[in-house]
N, C-alpha and C positions, 0 to 999 in steps of 0.2 A: 563606420567605424570597423574596425580589427580587432576578432575576436574572437578567442578560444574557449572552446570546454572541455574542460578535462575530467575525464569520465563517460562515459557512453552507453549507461545503463537507461534504465526509466526514465531517469529526468535528464538525464546528460542528455542522452541522445535527440529526446523530443526538443528540450531548449535550443540544443544546435540548430536544428529544424526551424525552430520557431525564428529564433534569434534573425538567422540567413530571410524567413520570409518575413521578418519587419525591416529588408534591406541593407544587414552589415552581412560583411566577407567574413566568413565563419571558418573558424578552422576547428572541429572534435578532436581529441585524444584519449586515447586508450592502452593501459599494455597488453590488451588481450588483441593479438593480431588477427584471429579469426574472425573477431568480432569487429574489426577493423575493415577487414577486407570484406567481409554480406557488407557492411555499410556503406562501400565506396561502392559496388556494386548494385545499392538502392535495395536489399535486402534488410527488411525490418528481422533483430536479432530477438525479436519476442512481438508479443502479440498486443497491439495497441490500436484501435479502431483510429482511423484515419491519419494516420502516423505514416501507411508504407506511400501515400501521396503526395503527403507535405513531404519526406524525405526523397524521391525523386526530382517532385519540383524542383526541389532547392539544388540540387545536384547538377539539372538539365542546363538550370540559373547558371550554372559555373558560380556559384554565392557560398557554395558549401562543399568543404572537402573532410579530410581526415587523415588522423596518422598517430603513428605511436611514440614520435619524440618530443618529450619536452623541450628539448634544447630548442626544435622547430618551434615550438608554439611560443618558448620565451621570446625569442627575436623578432617572431610574427604579432604578437598580439598588443592593442593599446589597454585593452579589460579583458581578465584571464577569469571565470565563471569555474570555480571548485564542485563538483555535484559529482563526488565520488561518495562510497555507502560509509553508515558508519556503522556497524553491526554490534551488536549484544557481542563485548570481550569474553572468550570463552573462562568459564570457573567466576566469573561476576556479574552484577547484573548493567554495569556501567558501560560506559559506549566505549568501544575501541579504534582509537583516533590513528591507524597505524598509516590508512590509506591518505589519509588528510593529510597528514608529516610526510607521507614519500612525495606528493605535489608540490610541495613545499622545498622538501631536501632535494628534490632532481631540477625542479624548474628556476628556483631563486639562483643558482648559480651563476645562470646564463641571463640574467636581466641586468642589463648595459641601457638599457632605458625608461626611463619614469613612467611609471603603470600602475593602471588600479587592479588589484585581486582582489574580490569580489564570492564569499562564500555562502553557497545554497543549501550544500549540505546541515542535516540536523546536526548539531554540536550542544555539548555542555556550553552553560555561558562562559565565559572566560578563553575559552578559544580564541576569539582572534588579537584578544591581546596580546596572548602567547604566540598566533602566528607572527603575529609584528615583531616580536623580537627577533624571532626566526629570521623573518624575511631581511632586514634591520643588518642582522650578524652576516648571511650568507651572500645576500644580491649585492656586485659590486656597483649598482646606483641607490645602495642603501635605502634610506627613508622614506625616496622620490618613488618606492613600490609602498603604496599604500594600501592596507587593507580595508576592507568595507565588507558587509554581511549584509545579503535581501534574500532571506530567507523563500521555499518555495513551497507553495501551498497546493501540489499535484495531487488529484485523487486518479488513480489506477483506471483507465477505461474511458476518462476521459480528462484527458494529458494534455493534448491537444488544444483545444477548446479553453482548457485552463492555465495556457500558456501564451495561449493570443489574444483571449479573454476572459484574463485577471477579474475575482471577487474584489480585490484589494492588491497593491504592490507598496511593499514594506522596504526601506533602505535604511540600514545603518550606516552611519560615518562618524567620521571624524574632522571632516575639513570640508568646507562650502567647495573646494574644487572635485572631492569625490562624490558630492552630492549632485553640482550639474555634467559631470560626465554620467552617471548614471540615471539622472532624466535625458540628456542624451539618447543615453543607448533604448528605454524606453518612450522614447516621444510619439509614435505614432499609437500607443496603449497610451497615453495621458493624455493625447488630441479627443481621445475616443470619452473621457471623464472619469477614467478609472480612479478609484479613492488612493494617494497619493501618501505615504506617511512617512517622514522620514523622523528619524531617531537616534538615538547614540547606539555603538556597536553591541553592548549588551543587553541591551530592550530587545535589541531585533532578532538576536540570538532564543531569547527568550519568548519570542513571539511563535514562534511554530511548536515549539515541545510544550506549550502552556494551548495552544487551541489541540493540540491531540491530547493532551489529559484533560480539557475538559470533555472530547469528544469520546473520550471511553467512558468516562463515569456517565455520561449520559446513556450509554448502549449498557452499561453494566449496572446503569440504576434501573431501568427497567427490565430486564432480565431479572433481577431480583426481587422486584414486583413480581414478577412472571413465576418464579418458585413460589413467591404465597399465594399467587390464584391457584397453582397446581395443587396448593397441596388445602385449599379453602374451597377447592370446586368452582373459582369466578375464574371469570373469562379475561385476558389480558387487551386482547381485540380493543374492544369497545372501552376500555381503559385506559390504553396507549389514546386513544382516538380522542376522548373525552378531555386527557392533558392537553393534547396536541392544540386544541382550540382556545387556553390559554395563550394570550400572545406572549407572555412572561417567558413561557418556557418553549412552544414552538413546537412541530410533530417533525420534525427533522433527527434521526435518528432517536427515534424513540421506535423500532422495530425487532421486537422481543424474537429472540432465535438461540442460536447456538451458539453466540457471542464473532466476537470480531478477531482478524487476522493477520498477515499480512507481514511486510518488510518496516511496518512505522510503528505502528500504533503500540505492539506488542513494549517491544524494545526499547520504543523511546518514555513513553509512562515509568519504564524502571532504571533507565539510564538518568532521568529527569529525578527521580528518587534518589539514587545514587551520588548524584551530583548535590543535593540539597543534604543531605549528610555531610559530605567533605566542609559544604559552607557553614555547617553547624545548625542549620533549620530545619532537618530532618522531621521532627512534628509538623512542621506545618504540610507538608506533603503524606504523613502515615495513611492517609485514604487511601493514597493511590496502593499502597499493597492489598486493601480490600478490592479494589476496584479490580485488579490484579490475579486474585483470588477467585472476586465471583465470576469472571470470564473464564479462568481455567475451567471450570467447574461447570456450568455448562454444557461442557464437552462431557463432562460425565452423566450430568441429567440426561443428555439423549440415549446415553450407554443404558440408562436405566429403563426409558419409558420402553426401547428399543427391546430387552430383555424381559420388561414385563408382557408389550405385546407378543414374543414369541413362545410363553406359556412360563415361563423365570429362564431360559436355559438359552443362550448361544450358542452351544455345542451343535455342529455339523448341520447349521441354518442355512439355508443359501438367502443373499441378501445381496442386494441389489443400491446402491451407491449413488446416487444421483449430483455428481459435480466432485472435482476436486482442486480446481482456483479458491482462493480463499476469499474471490468476490466474485461476480459474473465482470463478461467485457474484459477478461481478464487468464492469462498465460499462469499467473506468478501463483504460487504455492507452497511459497516463506512461511509458514506457520500456520499452515491452512488448515482450520476449524475441521473440512470435510474430510482431508487426509487423517486428521488425527485420532476421527471417528473410526473409520475406514479400517485406521492400521489397527487399533482398539479392539475391535468385531473383530479383525481374524486374529489376533492374539488369544481371544477368549472360545477361540476354536472354529467361529462361523465360517463360511466358505462367501467371500466377499467377493465381489463385482464392481468395480466403478466405472463411471462413464462421465466426459467431460466435453464439452463439445472445442474448447482449445489448448488443454492444460494436462491432455495424458502423456505427453512428451516430456516434460517436467515432472510429472507425477513418480510416472516410471524411475527417473532418473533418484527424486528422493528415498520412495518406497517403493525397492524393485521388486519386491517377494507377493505387492497385491497382485490380483488379476484385474484389467484395465481392458474395456471395450469402447469400441469408437462407433457402434451403432447401438443409439440406446434403447432400439427395440430388443436386441439382443441381453443386455444390462436387466429388461424384466422377465426373460425367460425362465421359467421353472423357480423365480425369487417368492421365496415363503415370506418376505419384509421388502417392503421400498423406505430408501430414506432418502428425504431430499435435502441436502444440504450446503449447495452454491444454486442461491437465484438467479438461475439464468432463464432466460424468455422463454425458451426451448422448453424449459420443462413447462412453464406455464401453459405454454400453448398443446402439450399432449394430450389425446382424445383418450380418458379414462375406461371408457365402454370397451374399445377397440382391446387395450393391453390386459383388460381384470380374464380376458382370454388365455393370455403366455402366461400368466405366474399359476403358481401353486394355489398361494393364499392370495387371496386381497387385502393386501395389509397393507398403507402406507403411514410413513412420521412425517411430516412438515416439519422439519428443523427449521424453516426459517420465516413461518406462517406470511408465505406467498403465493401458495396453491386455491383455488378453489375449492375451500373443502365441502360445501356443498355438492357441488358438482361430481365429486369422486366419488362421497356417499351416494349421490342417486343412482350410481352409475355402479353400485354393490360391493363400495372399499368399505373396509375398516377403515376409521382416517384417525388418527393423532395429531394435537399439533401442542409445540410446546406454549406451556401457560394458559392453553384450553380446555375446559372440563371432555371428559371422555361421551360420547354419547351414540 
């Protein structure tokens, strides 16, 4: 099929290459000409394992190309996927829909043939209905340009696999024709036995934000219990393990630490609550305010632990920060707990140096006043405290005995609870971990 993908960020670029990998003829579109030039040359504009290879393979095969023209997209595509961002609106907790609206306003006037417009962006429920009215008014083809919703469930760091081998496909449609079209788009994935859930459009819109709200709740729950463990002298790690053995609970997302960040969970739970308020059912989601507050508070808890390990003051203390990305296997620093903590340390007078395997360039753009190193050992040199804030495998593989010779004082705070703290302690380090007793 002829498919367009509007928006070439993490979601859109990987989706475009993935659709080409499935055999479709794909046109990716973005307003950022520089990004389009890089993609056309086979250069990934972000770090995502496996994506550069997927991109180049499908460019070479002639199934994938890129453009900045919505008019070209409208004339080319049978199916148009909307993959632009829906960030938090400035001065509000609601989602900013200006990028989604701009796609419809720019493309609809050029739609002269029947087509299916498929939203993948995370949006407030009711968006598809509103966009359908816009398309009917603006498109020469009128209601023959139908709107459907097919939420994405990509995890940064695993986006290629999640595109080609998703754990489920959800499609929200208003007609059997739209459902048949999407079934044809995903036929190779469906042949592999992937669960395929067909709903109305409003339900499909709610699936993704509900999933994110649930995951955020699970993360904040274990972090709330972690706070209790710290106060009571208990240990969150065996506690979480015990909970995870309950099949009704499961062990995924029961990883205590400094909390979640990124471009999805924080803004999505706030936008979900804002939309619930508009619908008059905000009491039903009032708990999300506490989920958000618990998450933000974990960053303050990390600062408190760091201050305690340094005798009560951060002023003029040299601190090494391991991690800048909001999660490993990504260079995304949006709402990164690591950078939030690093910046707060510096504001309180510490001499902070930040290392990350992939995210230094993006981190420097977001927090230009922080000091950065690309050599992890140089990050340790002369440090009085090391704080582990992004759980890269590289940090788990460090040799604490070797590193102890580089620091001024062998003190480390594991704010992600993924280091082997017994190994570090045996190498002479004083170790604290969030939710675990000091010893």
